[in-house]
C-alpha positions as CSV (number, residue, x, y, z in Angstrom):
1,M,63.9,-60.4,65.6
2,R,63.2,-62.5,68.7
3,L,64.5,-59.6,70.9
4,S,62.1,-57.2,69.1
5,L,59.2,-59.5,69.7
6,L,60.1,-59.9,73.4
7,T,60.3,-56.1,73.6
8,F,56.9,-55.7,71.9
9,F,55.2,-58.2,74.2
10,S,56.8,-56.6,77.2
11,V,55.5,-53.2,76.3
12,I,52.0,-54.6,75.6
13,S,52.1,-56.4,78.9
14,L,53.1,-53.3,80.8
15,Y,50.4,-51.3,79.0
16,F,47.6,-53.6,80.0
17,S,48.9,-54.1,83.5
18,A,48.6,-50.4,84.0
19,Q,45.0,-50.3,82.9
20,P,42.1,-50.7,85.4
21,L,41.1,-54.3,85.7
22,N,37.5,-53.5,86.4
23,N,34.9,-51.5,84.6
24,W,32.0,-49.7,86.4
25,N,30.3,-48.2,83.4
26,D,27.0,-50.0,84.2
27,Q,27.0,-48.1,87.6
28,K,27.8,-44.6,86.2
29,I,25.5,-42.0,84.9
30,V,26.2,-38.9,82.9
31,V,24.3,-35.8,84.3
32,T,23.8,-32.8,82.0
33,R,22.7,-29.4,83.3
34,E,23.0,-26.5,80.9
35,S,26.6,-26.6,79.7
36,N,27.9,-28.7,82.6
37,V,28.4,-32.5,82.2
38,N,29.3,-34.7,85.1
39,T,29.8,-38.4,85.5
40,I,28.8,-39.9,88.8
41,M,27.7,-43.2,90.4
42,H,24.0,-44.0,90.4
43,A,22.1,-44.7,93.5
44,E,19.9,-47.6,92.3
45,D,21.2,-50.1,95.0
46,L,19.8,-47.9,97.7
47,F,16.3,-48.4,96.5
48,K,16.7,-52.0,95.3
49,D,17.2,-53.3,98.9
50,R,15.2,-50.5,100.5
51,W,18.1,-48.9,102.3
52,D,16.4,-45.6,101.5
53,V,13.5,-46.3,104.0
54,L,15.6,-47.1,107.0
55,A,15.2,-44.7,109.9
56,Q,18.9,-44.0,110.3
57,P,19.7,-42.6,106.8
58,Q,16.4,-40.8,106.8
59,F,17.3,-39.1,110.1
60,W,20.7,-38.0,108.9
61,K,19.2,-36.8,105.6
62,Q,17.1,-34.4,107.7
63,I,20.1,-33.3,109.8
64,M,22.2,-32.7,106.7
65,L,19.6,-30.4,105.2
66,L,18.7,-28.7,108.5
67,S,20.0,-25.3,109.5
68,P,22.3,-25.2,112.6
69,D,19.8,-22.9,114.3
70,S,17.4,-25.9,114.6
71,C,17.8,-29.3,116.2
72,I,15.9,-32.7,116.1
73,V,15.0,-34.5,119.3
74,N,15.4,-38.3,118.6
75,V,15.7,-41.7,120.1
76,G,19.4,-42.6,120.1
77,N,19.5,-46.2,119.1
78,T,16.7,-46.1,116.5
79,R,17.0,-42.5,115.3
80,Q,13.3,-42.2,115.6
81,V,12.5,-38.5,115.1
82,L,10.3,-37.1,117.9
83,F,10.2,-33.4,116.9
84,K,12.2,-30.4,115.9
85,M,12.9,-27.4,118.1
86,S,15.0,-24.2,118.2
87,N,18.6,-24.8,119.0
88,K,18.6,-21.4,120.9
89,E,15.7,-22.6,123.0
90,W,17.5,-25.9,123.8
91,Q,20.8,-24.2,124.7
92,A,19.0,-21.8,127.0
93,Q,18.1,-24.7,129.4
94,T,20.4,-25.7,132.2
95,E,21.9,-29.2,132.3
96,I,19.5,-30.2,135.0
97,Q,16.5,-29.0,132.9
98,K,17.9,-30.9,129.8
99,T,18.2,-34.1,131.8
100,A,14.7,-33.8,133.2
101,F,13.4,-33.1,129.7
102,K,15.0,-36.2,128.3
103,D,13.9,-38.4,131.3
104,S,10.3,-37.2,130.8
105,L,10.4,-38.1,127.2
106,K,11.7,-41.6,127.9
107,S,9.0,-42.1,130.5
108,S,6.2,-41.0,128.2
109,L,7.5,-43.2,125.4
110,N,8.0,-46.2,127.8
111,L,11.6,-46.5,126.7
112,P,14.1,-48.8,128.5
113,V,16.2,-47.1,131.2
114,E,19.4,-47.6,129.1
115,S,17.8,-45.8,126.1
116,T,19.1,-42.3,125.2
117,I,17.3,-39.2,123.9
118,N,19.5,-37.2,121.6
119,V,19.2,-33.6,120.6
120,T,21.0,-33.3,117.3
121,V,21.8,-29.9,115.7
122,G,21.3,-29.3,112.0
123,K,24.5,-29.5,109.9
124,S,23.6,-27.9,106.6
125,D,26.5,-25.5,107.3
126,F,28.9,-28.5,107.0
127,Y,27.3,-30.7,104.3
128,K,27.7,-28.4,101.2
129,F,26.3,-30.7,98.5
130,R,26.2,-28.1,95.7
131,E,29.8,-27.1,96.4
132,V,31.2,-30.7,96.5
133,Y,29.2,-31.8,93.4
134,P,31.7,-30.7,90.8
135,S,34.5,-32.7,92.4
136,L,32.5,-36.0,92.4
137,S,33.2,-36.5,88.7
138,K,36.9,-35.9,89.2
139,G,36.9,-38.3,92.1
140,V,35.2,-41.0,90.1
141,E,37.7,-40.5,87.3
142,E,40.8,-40.6,89.5
143,F,39.7,-43.8,91.4
144,E,38.8,-45.6,88.2
145,K,42.1,-44.5,86.7
146,N,43.8,-46.3,89.6
147,G,41.6,-49.4,89.1
148,V,39.6,-48.8,92.3
149,D,35.8,-48.8,92.7
150,P,34.8,-45.2,92.1
151,W,31.8,-45.6,94.4
152,Y,34.1,-45.1,97.3
153,A,35.4,-41.8,95.9
154,Q,31.9,-40.4,95.7
155,A,30.8,-41.7,99.1
156,I,33.9,-40.3,100.9
157,L,33.8,-36.9,99.1
158,L,30.1,-36.4,100.1
159,I,30.7,-36.8,103.8
160,E,34.3,-36.2,104.8
161,S,34.8,-32.6,104.1
162,P,32.2,-31.7,101.4
163,G,33.1,-28.7,99.4
164,Q,35.6,-27.5,102.0
165,L,39.4,-27.8,102.6
166,K,39.6,-28.1,106.4
167,K,41.9,-29.8,108.8
168,S,40.2,-31.9,111.4
169,S,40.9,-31.7,115.1
170,V,43.1,-34.9,114.8
171,G,45.0,-33.7,111.8
172,A,43.1,-35.2,108.9
173,Y,43.2,-33.0,105.8
174,G,42.2,-32.7,102.2
175,A,39.1,-33.8,100.3
176,F,39.6,-37.4,101.5
177,Q,40.6,-36.4,105.1
178,L,43.8,-38.4,105.2
179,M,45.9,-38.5,108.3
180,P,49.5,-37.3,107.8
181,D,51.2,-40.6,108.6
182,V,48.8,-42.5,106.3
183,A,49.3,-40.0,103.5
184,R,53.1,-40.3,103.8
185,W,52.9,-44.1,103.8
186,L,50.9,-43.9,100.6
187,G,53.5,-41.8,98.9
188,L,52.4,-38.2,99.5
189,T,54.7,-35.5,100.7
190,V,53.5,-34.0,104.0
191,N,55.9,-31.7,105.9
192,D,56.2,-28.1,107.1
193,K,56.6,-26.8,103.6
194,V,54.5,-29.1,101.4
195,D,51.3,-30.9,102.0
196,E,50.1,-32.9,99.0
197,R,46.9,-33.7,100.7
198,K,45.7,-30.3,99.5
199,N,46.1,-31.4,95.9
200,F,42.9,-33.2,94.8
201,E,44.5,-35.6,92.4
202,R,47.3,-36.6,94.8
203,S,44.8,-36.9,97.6
204,A,42.5,-39.1,95.5
205,F,45.5,-41.2,94.5
206,A,46.4,-41.9,98.1
207,A,42.8,-42.5,99.2
208,S,42.3,-45.0,96.3
209,K,45.4,-46.9,97.3
210,L,44.3,-46.9,100.9
211,I,41.0,-48.5,99.8
212,S,42.6,-51.0,97.5
213,R,45.6,-52.0,99.5
214,I,44.2,-51.9,103.1
215,C,40.5,-51.4,103.4
216,I,39.2,-54.0,100.9
217,P,41.8,-56.7,101.7
218,E,41.2,-56.2,105.5
219,S,37.4,-56.4,105.0
220,K,37.8,-59.6,103.1
221,R,40.0,-61.0,105.8
222,I,37.5,-60.2,108.5
223,L,34.6,-61.7,106.6
224,T,36.5,-64.8,105.6
225,R,37.2,-65.5,109.2
226,Y,33.5,-66.0,109.7
227,N,33.0,-67.8,106.4
228,I,30.9,-65.0,105.0
229,A,30.6,-64.8,101.3
230,Y,30.6,-61.4,99.6
231,N,30.3,-59.7,96.3
232,E,32.5,-56.5,96.0
233,N,29.7,-54.7,94.2
234,D,27.1,-55.3,96.9
235,L,26.1,-52.2,98.8
236,W,26.5,-53.9,102.2
237,F,30.1,-54.9,101.3
238,R,30.9,-51.4,100.2
239,L,29.5,-50.0,103.4
240,F,31.6,-52.5,105.4
241,V,34.7,-51.3,103.6
242,L,33.8,-47.7,104.4
243,H,33.7,-48.7,108.1
244,V,37.2,-50.0,107.8
245,Y,38.3,-46.8,106.1
246,H,36.8,-44.7,108.9
247,A,37.4,-46.8,112.1
248,G,40.3,-49.0,111.1
249,S,40.3,-52.8,110.6
250,V,41.2,-53.6,114.3
251,N,38.0,-51.8,115.5
252,V,35.8,-53.2,112.8
253,A,37.1,-56.7,113.6
254,A,36.3,-56.1,117.3
255,V,32.7,-55.2,116.6
256,I,32.3,-58.1,114.2
257,N,33.7,-60.4,116.9
258,K,31.0,-59.2,119.2
259,I,28.2,-59.6,116.6
260,Q,29.4,-63.1,115.5
261,P,27.6,-62.9,112.1
262,T,26.8,-65.9,109.9
263,Q,26.1,-64.2,106.6
264,G,26.8,-60.9,104.8
265,S,23.8,-58.8,104.1
266,Q,22.1,-55.5,105.0
267,Q,21.4,-57.1,108.4
268,L,25.2,-57.2,109.2
269,I,25.4,-53.4,108.7
270,L,22.3,-52.9,110.8
271,D,23.9,-54.9,113.6
272,M,27.1,-52.8,113.3
273,W,24.9,-49.7,113.9
274,Q,23.7,-51.2,117.2
275,N,26.9,-52.5,118.6
276,K,30.1,-51.0,120.0
277,A,33.5,-52.6,120.6
278,A,37.1,-51.3,121.1
279,K,37.1,-47.8,119.4
280,F,34.1,-48.7,117.2
281,G,31.7,-46.3,118.9
282,N,28.9,-43.9,118.0
283,G,30.9,-42.0,115.4
284,S,31.8,-45.3,113.7
285,Q,28.2,-46.4,113.7
286,N,27.0,-43.2,112.2
287,Y,29.6,-43.2,109.3
288,T,27.7,-45.4,106.9
289,Q,24.4,-43.9,107.9
290,L,25.8,-40.6,106.8
291,A,27.1,-42.2,103.5
292,L,23.6,-43.5,102.7
293,A,21.9,-40.2,103.6
294,A,24.3,-38.2,101.4
295,Q,23.7,-40.5,98.5
296,L,20.0,-40.0,98.9
297,I,20.4,-36.2,98.9
298,L,22.6,-36.4,95.8
299,H,20.1,-38.6,94.0
300,E,17.3,-36.1,94.7
301,M,19.4,-33.1,93.8
302,V,20.5,-34.5,90.5
303,Y,17.1,-35.6,89.4
304,E,15.4,-32.4,90.4
305,Q,17.9,-30.1,88.7
306,C,19.3,-31.9,85.6
307,D,18.4,-31.4,82.0
308,E,19.3,-35.0,81.0
309,I,20.6,-38.2,82.6
310,S,21.9,-41.2,80.7
311,S,23.7,-44.4,81.6
312,V,27.4,-44.5,80.6
313,A,26.9,-48.1,79.5
314,S,24.3,-47.1,77.0
315,R,26.4,-44.3,75.4
Protein backbone atom coordinates (compact mmCIF):
# COMPACT_ATOMS: atom_id res chain seq x y z
CA MET A 1 0.00 0.00 0.00
CA ARG A 2 2.80 2.40 0.90
CA LEU A 3 4.53 1.61 -2.39
CA SER A 4 1.32 2.37 -4.26
CA LEU A 5 0.96 5.72 -2.52
CA LEU A 6 4.57 6.61 -3.28
CA THR A 7 4.01 5.66 -6.90
CA PHE A 8 0.83 7.74 -7.00
CA PHE A 9 2.48 10.84 -5.59
CA SER A 10 5.46 10.37 -7.88
CA VAL A 11 3.19 10.33 -10.91
CA ILE A 12 1.32 13.40 -9.66
CA SER A 13 4.60 15.19 -9.02
CA LEU A 14 5.88 14.37 -12.49
CA TYR A 15 2.61 15.52 -14.03
CA PHE A 16 2.63 18.90 -12.37
CA SER A 17 6.34 19.42 -12.93
CA ALA A 18 5.68 19.01 -16.66
CA GLN A 19 3.03 21.72 -16.66
CA PRO A 20 3.86 25.38 -17.37
CA LEU A 21 4.46 27.22 -14.11
CA ASN A 22 3.15 30.51 -15.46
CA ASN A 23 -0.10 31.55 -17.01
CA TRP A 24 -0.36 34.39 -19.51
CA ASN A 25 -4.12 34.25 -20.13
CA ASP A 26 -4.57 37.85 -18.99
CA GLN A 27 -2.25 38.95 -21.80
CA LYS A 28 -3.80 36.86 -24.57
CA ILE A 29 -6.69 37.72 -26.86
CA VAL A 30 -8.81 35.53 -29.11
CA VAL A 31 -9.26 37.04 -32.57
CA THR A 32 -12.10 35.81 -34.75
CA ARG A 33 -12.43 36.58 -38.44
CA GLU A 34 -15.00 34.63 -40.43
CA SER A 35 -14.24 30.98 -39.56
CA ASN A 36 -10.66 31.59 -38.42
CA VAL A 37 -9.87 31.83 -34.70
CA ASN A 38 -6.40 32.77 -33.48
CA THR A 39 -4.97 33.37 -30.01
CA ILE A 40 -2.27 36.03 -29.84
CA MET A 41 -0.72 38.38 -27.29
CA HIS A 42 -2.31 41.80 -26.84
CA ALA A 43 -0.38 45.04 -27.32
CA GLU A 44 -1.75 47.08 -24.41
CA ASP A 45 1.66 47.67 -22.81
CA LEU A 46 2.81 49.56 -25.90
CA PHE A 47 0.17 52.20 -25.26
CA LYS A 48 0.29 52.20 -21.46
CA ASP A 49 3.84 53.54 -21.33
CA ARG A 50 3.57 55.33 -24.71
CA TRP A 51 6.10 53.21 -26.56
CA ASP A 52 3.81 53.70 -29.55
CA VAL A 53 4.63 57.40 -29.95
CA LEU A 54 8.41 57.01 -29.94
CA ALA A 55 10.06 58.13 -33.17
CA GLN A 56 12.04 54.91 -33.69
CA PRO A 57 9.17 52.38 -33.80
CA GLN A 58 7.07 54.84 -35.76
CA PHE A 59 9.88 55.13 -38.31
CA TRP A 60 10.27 51.37 -38.68
CA LYS A 61 6.52 50.97 -38.93
CA GLN A 62 6.63 53.16 -42.03
CA ILE A 63 9.59 51.22 -43.46
CA MET A 64 7.87 47.86 -42.89
CA LEU A 65 4.82 49.02 -44.83
CA LEU A 66 6.75 50.87 -47.56
CA SER A 67 7.40 49.36 -50.97
CA PRO A 68 11.10 48.74 -51.83
CA ASP A 69 10.76 51.10 -54.78
CA SER A 70 10.62 53.96 -52.26
CA CYS A 71 12.89 55.12 -49.44
CA ILE A 72 12.76 57.43 -46.44
CA VAL A 73 15.42 60.05 -45.76
CA ASN A 74 15.91 60.26 -41.99
CA VAL A 75 18.23 61.42 -39.22
CA GLY A 76 20.17 58.36 -38.07
CA ASN A 77 20.28 58.72 -34.28
CA THR A 78 16.72 59.99 -33.81
CA ARG A 79 14.99 58.39 -36.81
CA GLN A 80 13.37 61.74 -37.53
CA VAL A 81 11.67 61.35 -40.91
CA LEU A 82 12.60 64.12 -43.33
CA PHE A 83 10.86 62.99 -46.52
CA LYS A 84 10.21 60.08 -48.87
CA MET A 85 11.70 59.71 -52.32
CA SER A 86 12.00 57.25 -55.18
CA ASN A 87 14.63 54.58 -54.60
CA LYS A 88 15.38 54.61 -58.33
CA GLU A 89 16.04 58.35 -58.16
CA TRP A 90 18.35 57.88 -55.16
CA GLN A 91 20.30 55.03 -56.74
CA ALA A 92 20.78 57.05 -59.92
CA GLN A 93 23.04 59.48 -58.04
CA THR A 94 26.80 58.99 -57.78
CA GLU A 95 28.42 58.44 -54.38
CA ILE A 96 29.78 61.99 -54.52
CA GLN A 97 26.29 63.35 -55.18
CA LYS A 98 24.84 61.27 -52.35
CA THR A 99 27.43 62.57 -49.88
CA ALA A 100 26.87 66.16 -50.98
CA PHE A 101 23.11 65.69 -50.62
CA LYS A 102 23.45 64.37 -47.07
CA ASP A 103 25.90 67.12 -46.09
CA SER A 104 23.54 69.80 -47.37
CA LEU A 105 20.71 68.34 -45.29
CA LYS A 106 22.87 68.27 -42.15
CA SER A 107 23.83 71.88 -42.74
CA SER A 108 20.25 73.06 -43.32
CA LEU A 109 19.08 71.25 -40.18
CA ASN A 110 22.03 72.50 -38.10
CA LEU A 111 22.91 68.94 -37.11
CA PRO A 112 26.20 68.11 -35.36
CA VAL A 113 29.05 67.01 -37.62
CA GLU A 114 28.95 63.46 -36.22
CA SER A 115 25.25 63.08 -37.09
CA THR A 116 24.27 60.83 -39.97
CA ILE A 117 21.62 61.13 -42.63
CA ASN A 118 20.23 57.75 -43.62
CA VAL A 119 18.32 56.76 -46.71
CA THR A 120 16.36 53.64 -45.76
CA VAL A 121 14.63 51.53 -48.40
CA GLY A 122 11.10 50.21 -47.87
CA LYS A 123 10.90 46.61 -46.68
CA SER A 124 7.30 45.55 -47.28
CA ASP A 125 8.68 42.76 -49.46
CA PHE A 126 10.31 41.20 -46.37
CA TYR A 127 7.83 41.92 -43.58
CA LYS A 128 4.87 39.81 -44.66
CA PHE A 129 2.44 40.29 -41.80
CA ARG A 130 -0.55 38.60 -43.39
CA GLU A 131 1.51 35.53 -44.22
CA VAL A 132 3.07 35.20 -40.76
CA TYR A 133 -0.18 35.87 -38.87
CA PRO A 134 -1.48 32.25 -38.88
CA SER A 135 1.76 31.04 -37.27
CA LEU A 136 1.54 33.44 -34.31
CA SER A 137 -1.13 31.40 -32.56
CA LYS A 138 0.97 28.25 -33.01
CA GLY A 139 4.05 30.01 -31.65
CA VAL A 140 2.16 31.28 -28.61
CA GLU A 141 0.85 27.76 -27.96
CA GLU A 142 4.25 26.08 -28.31
CA PHE A 143 6.06 28.54 -26.02
CA GLU A 144 3.36 28.35 -23.37
CA LYS A 145 3.41 24.55 -23.57
CA ASN A 146 7.11 24.75 -22.69
CA GLY A 147 6.43 27.14 -19.80
CA VAL A 148 8.02 30.11 -21.58
CA ASP A 149 6.52 33.59 -21.97
CA PRO A 150 4.68 33.43 -25.34
CA TRP A 151 5.23 37.16 -25.91
CA TYR A 152 8.70 36.25 -27.14
CA ALA A 153 7.34 33.80 -29.71
CA GLN A 154 5.11 36.46 -31.21
CA ALA A 155 7.81 39.13 -31.20
CA ILE A 156 10.42 36.89 -32.85
CA LEU A 157 8.06 35.46 -35.48
CA LEU A 158 7.01 38.96 -36.55
CA ILE A 159 10.52 40.20 -37.32
CA GLU A 160 12.99 37.35 -37.89
CA SER A 161 11.70 35.70 -41.06
CA PRO A 162 8.01 36.63 -41.20
CA GLY A 163 5.98 34.29 -43.37
CA GLN A 164 9.10 32.96 -45.08
CA LEU A 165 11.50 30.06 -44.66
CA LYS A 166 14.84 31.56 -45.64
CA LYS A 167 18.41 30.99 -44.56
CA SER A 168 20.32 34.11 -43.55
CA SER A 169 23.76 35.01 -44.85
CA VAL A 170 25.29 33.73 -41.59
CA GLY A 171 23.39 30.43 -41.59
CA ALA A 172 20.41 31.16 -39.35
CA TYR A 173 17.33 29.26 -40.52
CA GLY A 174 13.72 28.52 -39.70
CA ALA A 175 10.86 30.59 -38.32
CA PHE A 176 12.98 31.59 -35.31
CA GLN A 177 16.25 32.01 -37.29
CA LEU A 178 18.38 29.71 -35.16
CA MET A 179 22.07 29.23 -35.88
CA PRO A 180 23.05 25.58 -36.55
CA ASP A 181 25.33 25.19 -33.52
CA VAL A 182 22.75 26.74 -31.20
CA ALA A 183 20.01 24.51 -32.61
CA ARG A 184 22.12 21.39 -32.06
CA TRP A 185 22.96 22.45 -28.50
CA LEU A 186 19.24 22.79 -27.84
CA GLY A 187 18.53 19.28 -29.07
CA LEU A 188 17.67 19.71 -32.74
CA THR A 189 19.12 17.57 -35.51
CA VAL A 190 20.97 19.70 -38.04
CA ASN A 191 23.14 17.95 -40.61
CA ASP A 192 23.47 17.45 -44.37
CA LYS A 193 20.37 15.26 -44.51
CA VAL A 194 18.07 16.59 -41.79
CA ASP A 195 17.48 20.12 -40.55
CA GLU A 196 14.84 20.25 -37.84
CA ARG A 197 14.91 24.03 -37.87
CA LYS A 198 12.55 23.71 -40.84
CA ASN A 199 9.96 22.09 -38.58
CA PHE A 200 7.93 24.79 -36.83
CA GLU A 201 7.26 22.87 -33.62
CA ARG A 202 10.86 21.74 -33.20
CA SER A 203 12.16 25.21 -34.01
CA ALA A 204 9.73 26.75 -31.51
CA PHE A 205 10.84 24.23 -28.88
CA ALA A 206 14.50 25.18 -29.36
CA ALA A 207 13.79 28.92 -29.41
CA SER A 208 11.73 28.70 -26.22
CA LYS A 209 14.55 26.82 -24.49
CA LEU A 210 17.07 29.40 -25.68
CA ILE A 211 14.92 32.14 -24.16
CA SER A 212 14.34 30.32 -20.86
CA ARG A 213 17.76 28.74 -20.34
CA ILE A 214 20.05 31.47 -21.65
CA CYS A 215 18.42 34.78 -22.54
CA ILE A 216 16.28 35.38 -19.45
CA PRO A 217 18.89 34.13 -16.92
CA GLU A 218 21.64 36.16 -18.61
CA SER A 219 19.42 39.25 -18.67
CA LYS A 220 18.78 38.87 -14.95
CA ARG A 221 22.48 38.39 -14.28
CA ILE A 222 23.42 41.58 -16.15
CA LEU A 223 20.72 43.64 -14.43
CA THR A 224 21.53 42.24 -10.99
CA ARG A 225 25.14 43.34 -11.43
CA TYR A 226 23.84 46.92 -11.44
CA ASN A 227 21.28 46.31 -8.67
CA ILE A 228 18.44 46.90 -11.12
CA ALA A 229 15.05 45.54 -10.08
CA TYR A 230 12.84 44.00 -12.75
CA ASN A 231 9.48 42.42 -13.38
CA GLU A 232 9.56 39.74 -16.07
CA ASN A 233 6.24 40.94 -17.50
CA ASP A 234 7.39 44.54 -17.94
CA LEU A 235 7.82 45.47 -21.58
CA TRP A 236 11.26 47.01 -21.06
CA PHE A 237 12.48 43.73 -19.52
CA ARG A 238 11.09 41.70 -22.40
CA LEU A 239 12.81 44.01 -24.87
CA PHE A 240 16.04 43.64 -22.91
CA VAL A 241 15.77 39.85 -23.23
CA LEU A 242 15.17 40.24 -26.98
CA HIS A 243 18.44 42.16 -27.23
CA VAL A 244 20.20 39.21 -25.59
CA TYR A 245 18.45 36.81 -28.01
CA HIS A 246 19.70 38.83 -30.98
CA ALA A 247 23.09 40.22 -29.94
CA GLY A 248 24.20 37.75 -27.27
CA SER A 249 24.75 38.38 -23.57
CA VAL A 250 28.41 39.40 -23.95
CA ASN A 251 27.56 42.26 -26.29
CA VAL A 252 24.54 43.37 -24.26
CA ALA A 253 26.70 43.34 -21.12
CA ALA A 254 29.24 45.52 -22.94
CA VAL A 255 26.72 48.19 -23.90
CA ILE A 256 25.19 48.15 -20.40
CA ASN A 257 28.66 48.61 -18.94
CA LYS A 258 29.01 51.69 -21.12
CA ILE A 259 25.62 53.07 -20.09
CA GLN A 260 26.03 52.34 -16.36
CA PRO A 261 22.27 52.38 -15.64
CA THR A 262 20.83 52.82 -12.16
CA GLN A 263 17.28 51.59 -12.80
CA GLY A 264 15.28 49.51 -15.23
CA SER A 265 12.70 51.34 -17.30
CA GLN A 266 11.88 52.49 -20.79
CA GLN A 267 14.84 54.86 -20.51
CA LEU A 268 17.26 51.94 -20.31
CA ILE A 269 16.05 50.66 -23.69
CA LEU A 270 16.23 54.17 -25.15
CA ASP A 271 19.82 54.44 -23.93
CA MET A 272 20.64 51.11 -25.58
CA TRP A 273 19.31 52.54 -28.85
CA GLN A 274 21.84 55.37 -28.62
CA ASN A 275 24.95 53.47 -27.54
CA LYS A 276 27.29 50.93 -29.14
CA ALA A 277 29.85 48.59 -27.58
CA ALA A 278 31.65 45.41 -28.65
CA LYS A 279 29.41 43.90 -31.35
CA PHE A 280 26.30 45.69 -30.13
CA GLY A 281 25.97 47.99 -33.12
CA ASN A 282 23.33 49.53 -35.33
CA GLY A 283 21.60 46.24 -36.12
CA SER A 284 21.39 45.43 -32.42
CA GLN A 285 19.96 48.87 -31.63
CA ASN A 286 17.32 48.43 -34.32
CA TYR A 287 16.17 45.00 -33.17
CA THR A 288 13.74 46.04 -30.45
CA GLN A 289 12.65 49.07 -32.46
CA LEU A 290 11.56 46.60 -35.14
CA ALA A 291 9.83 44.46 -32.51
CA LEU A 292 7.78 47.41 -31.29
CA ALA A 293 6.92 48.53 -34.82
CA ALA A 294 5.78 45.04 -35.78
CA GLN A 295 3.53 44.80 -32.71
CA LEU A 296 1.94 48.13 -33.64
CA ILE A 297 1.25 46.94 -37.19
CA LEU A 298 -0.19 43.66 -35.90
CA HIS A 299 -2.43 45.53 -33.46
CA GLU A 300 -3.83 47.76 -36.20
CA MET A 301 -4.24 44.89 -38.66
CA VAL A 302 -6.14 42.77 -36.14
CA TYR A 303 -8.50 45.51 -35.00
CA GLU A 304 -9.21 46.67 -38.55
CA GLN A 305 -10.02 43.23 -39.94
CA CYS A 306 -11.44 41.13 -37.11
CA ASP A 307 -15.08 40.25 -36.50
CA GLU A 308 -14.64 39.76 -32.76
CA ILE A 309 -11.91 40.12 -30.13
CA SER A 310 -12.13 38.80 -26.59
CA SER A 311 -9.76 38.33 -23.69
CA VAL A 312 -8.74 34.75 -22.96
CA ALA A 313 -9.02 35.49 -19.23
CA SER A 314 -12.69 36.43 -19.60
CA ARG A 315 -13.71 33.34 -21.55
